[in-house]
C-alpha positions as CSV (number, residue, x, y, z in Angstrom):
1,M,-1.3,-11.2,-17.7
2,K,-0.1,-9.7,-14.5
3,L,-1.1,-9.6,-10.9
4,V,-0.5,-6.1,-9.3
5,I,-0.4,-6.2,-5.6
6,A,-0.6,-2.7,-4.2
7,I,-0.4,-2.0,-0.7
8,V,-1.5,1.5,0.4
9,Q,-2.5,3.5,3.5
10,D,-6.1,3.6,4.4
11,K,-6.2,7.4,3.8
12,D,-5.4,6.8,0.0
13,S,-7.6,3.6,-0.3
14,H,-10.8,5.4,-1.3
15,R,-9.2,7.6,-3.7
16,L,-7.4,4.8,-5.5
17,S,-10.5,2.7,-5.6
18,N,-12.6,5.3,-7.3
19,A,-9.7,5.9,-9.9
20,L,-9.5,2.2,-10.7
21,V,-13.3,1.9,-11.1
22,K,-13.3,4.9,-13.3
23,S,-10.8,3.6,-15.7
24,N,-12.5,0.2,-15.8
25,Y,-10.1,-1.8,-13.6
26,R,-11.6,-4.5,-11.3
27,A,-9.8,-4.8,-8.0
28,T,-10.2,-7.1,-4.9
29,K,-9.6,-4.9,-1.7
30,L,-8.2,-6.4,1.5
31,A,-8.0,-4.8,4.8
32,T,-4.4,-5.2,6.1
33,T,-2.2,-3.9,9.1
34,G,1.2,-2.6,8.6
35,G,4.0,-4.3,10.8
36,F,6.1,-1.0,11.4
37,L,3.4,1.6,12.4
38,K,0.7,-1.3,13.1
39,A,-1.7,1.2,11.1
40,G,-4.4,0.1,8.8
41,N,-3.7,-0.5,5.1
42,T,-5.6,-1.7,2.1
43,T,-4.2,-4.3,-0.1
44,F,-5.5,-4.2,-3.8
45,L,-5.3,-7.3,-6.0
46,I,-5.6,-6.1,-9.6
47,G,-5.4,-8.4,-12.7
48,V,-4.5,-6.7,-15.7
49,D,-2.9,-7.3,-19.3
50,D,0.6,-6.7,-19.7
51,N,0.1,-3.8,-21.7
52,K,-2.1,-2.2,-19.0
53,V,0.4,-2.4,-16.0
54,E,2.0,0.9,-16.7
55,D,-1.5,2.7,-16.7
56,V,-2.3,1.2,-13.3
57,M,1.0,2.1,-11.9
58,R,0.2,5.7,-13.0
59,L,-3.1,5.6,-11.2
60,I,-1.3,4.3,-8.1
61,K,1.2,7.1,-8.2
62,E,-1.5,9.8,-8.7
63,N,-3.7,8.7,-5.9
64,C,-1.3,7.5,-3.1
65,K,1.0,10.1,-1.8
66,A,3.6,9.9,0.8
67,R,3.5,12.2,3.9
68,E,5.3,12.9,7.1
69,Q,3.7,11.7,10.5
70,L,4.7,11.9,14.0
71,V,5.2,8.5,15.6
72,S,5.8,7.7,19.2
73,P,8.3,4.9,19.4
74,V,7.9,2.0,21.7
75,S,10.3,1.6,24.7
76,P,12.7,-1.3,24.5
77,L,11.7,-4.3,26.6
78,G,14.8,-6.1,27.2
79,G,17.2,-4.0,24.8
80,N,19.7,-1.3,25.1
81,A,17.8,1.7,26.9
82,D,20.7,4.1,25.8
83,S,19.6,4.4,22.3
84,Y,16.0,4.8,23.2
85,V,14.4,8.1,22.0
86,P,11.5,9.0,24.3
87,Y,9.9,11.7,22.0
88,P,8.1,11.3,18.8
89,V,9.9,11.1,15.7
90,E,8.6,12.2,12.0
91,V,8.6,9.3,9.7
92,Q,7.6,9.0,5.9
93,V,4.3,7.0,5.4
94,G,1.9,6.6,2.6
95,G,2.7,6.0,-1.0
96,A,2.4,2.5,-2.1
97,T,4.3,-0.8,-2.0
98,V,3.5,-2.5,-5.3
99,F,4.4,-6.0,-6.6
100,V,3.8,-6.9,-10.1
101,L,3.7,-10.8,-10.6
102,P,3.2,-12.9,-13.9
103,I,0.0,-15.0,-13.8
104,E,0.1,-18.3,-15.7
105,Q,-3.5,-18.8,-15.8
106,F,-6.7,-16.7,-15.2
107,M,-10.5,-17.8,-15.2
108,Q,-13.6,-16.8,-13.8
109,V,-16.2,-19.4,-12.7
């Protein structure tokens, strides 16, 4: 058994949640916040048999797309202001960060 931890952007969470339910996967959703953009994320905890990991990964890839977003950088407080860029920059956001961990034991009580 494996625990799939998928961190996805909030914009993709509803679509992924629906796809998981439609494919009969149960997941726990946690509201989380990203460190870089300080934007809302959703973290899914999905317990699956070893042979189902690839199917769950496929669902994540199909429903969590990377996109470009303009971000206004924060000015440096005490650092080197010479390298500070005062205008918005385009960064890639979205997609998913996924961890697959082995599970030693699983029980429902």
